[in-house]
C-alpha positions, -999 to 999 in steps of 0.1 A, spaced: 0 0 0 28 24 8 45 17 -25 11 23 -43 7 56 -25 43 66 -34 36 57 -70 4 77 -69 21 108 -55 51 105 -79 28 100 -109 8 131 -100 40 152 -96 50 142 -132 17 145 -150 1 175 -133 19 200 -155 10 222 -183 20 204 -215 9 198 -250 -9 166 -241 -27 181 -212 -37 212 -232 -52 190 -259 -72 170 -233 -84 203 -218 -95 216 -252 -114 185 -260 -131 188 -226 -140 224 -233 -155 213 -266 -171 183 -250 -159 162 -280 -147 126 -276 -136 134 -240 -138 98 -228 -120 84 -258 -91 110 -256 -87 106 -218 -89 68 -222 -61 67 -248 -39 89 -227 -45 67 -196 -40 34 -214 -9 46 -231 6 57 -198 -3 23 -183 15 5 -211 46 27 -209 47 25 -171 43 -13 -172 72 -14 -196 93 7 -173 84 -12 -141 90 -45 -160 127 -36 -163 130 -15 -194 134 17 -173 163 2 -153 179 -11 -184 177 22 -202 191 40 -171 221 16 -173 228 28 -209 239 64 -206 239 70 -244 202 61 -247 193 82 -218 212 112 -231 196 108 -266 161 106 -251 168 136 -229 180 158 -257 152 147 -280 127 154 -253 142 188 -247 139 197 -284 103 185 -286 94 205 -254 110 236 -267 92 234 -300 59 231 -281 69 260 -260 78 281 -290 45 275 -306 27 285 -274 48 316 -271 40 326 -306 3 322 -300 5 342 -267 25 370 -284 3 374 -315 -29 365 -299 -37 339 -325 -53 314 -301 -87 304 -314 -114 302 -287 -119 265 -282 -149 265 -258 -181 246 -259 -197 271 -283 -169 268 -309 -181 260 -344 -150 240 -351 -154 202 -348 -129 174 -347 -137 140 -361 -131 108 -341 -102 99 -363 -85 133 -360 -89 132 -322 -74 97 -319 -45 106 -343 -37 138 -324 -39 121 -290 -16 92 -302 9 116 -317 11 138 -286 16 107 -265 38 83 -285 58 108 -305 70 129 -276 103 116 -261 95 135 -229 67 110 -222 91 81 -223 114 98 -199 86 104 -174 69 70 -177 95 44 -187 127 59 -173 117 79 -142 87 58 -130 104 26 -140 137 35 -124 121 46 -92 98 16 -91 129 -7 -92 139 7 -58 107 -8 -42 118 -43 -50 90 -68 -49 65 -40 -44 75 -23 -77 43 -33 -94 23 -16 -66 43 15 -73 35 13 -110 -1 7 -102 -2 39 -82 14 59 -109 -10 45 -135 -39 54 -112 -26 89 -109 -25 92 -147 -61 79 -151 -76 101 -124 -58 132 -138 -69 127 -175 -105 120 -165 -106 149 -141 -90 172 -167 -113 162 -196 -146 161 -177 -138 190 -154 -129 214 -182 -165 223 -187 -164 242 -154 -136 263 -167 -154 271 -200 -168 305 -190 -133 318 -182 -114 300 -210 -138 310 -237 -123 345 -236 -93 349 -260 -74 369 -234 -75 339 -210 -59 317 -236 -31 342 -241 -24 340 -204 -26 302 -205 -3 300 -235 22 322 -217 22 298 -188 26 269 -212 56 285 -229 73 294 -196 67 259 -182 81 242 -214 113 263 -211 117 253 -175 111 216 -183 135 218 -212 162 234 -190 157 207 -164 162 181 -191 193 198 -205 211 209 -174 196 186 -147 196 153 -165 171 126 -159 
C-alpha cells in the first residue's frame, strides 16, 4: 500500500503539469468532444509505458547512458518546439477560442490521431513513464508493481478529471485573453522543463 501511494504521488507530480498533451485534453473537454476516448487513450498509453518501465525497461535504459542522453535531448527539443508554438500564440494572440460554443469540430479519427501523436511521438513522455517511473519503481523491490499501479492510477484520475472538469472552466477560458495567459504559462513551463532536461539530466 505504501508503494502504491508513493507511485500515486510521484505519478501526479509528473503528470500535473501544463504540457501539449494536457492542453489537448483540456481543449477536448471544453468542446465536449470525444472526451472519454481521448482521456482513455492517454491513460491506457501511460499504463502500457509505465508497465514497460516497471517490468525492467526503465532500469535497463538507465544503465545505458547513451540512450538516456539521446532521449533527454530529443525530449528537450520537442518540449522547446511546443513552448515556442505557445509563445507565438501568446505574443500574436492567435489562439482560437476552443470553448463549448466553438463552431470547429474534430472527427473521431482526428482526435485519436492527435492524441496518439502527442503521447507516443513525444520523447519526454518516455522519460517520465518508462525511465523515471520505471527506475524509481525498481527501488521498491517486490513492491515495484504496486508503485507502478499507483502511478497508473494517478494518470487515469488526472486525465479523466481534466477532460470532464474542463466544462467548469469554460466560462473563463472561452475568452481569448485567458488563452493568451494560458499559452504564456505553457511557454514558460516548457522552457523550465527543457532546461531541467538539458542541465539537470534525468
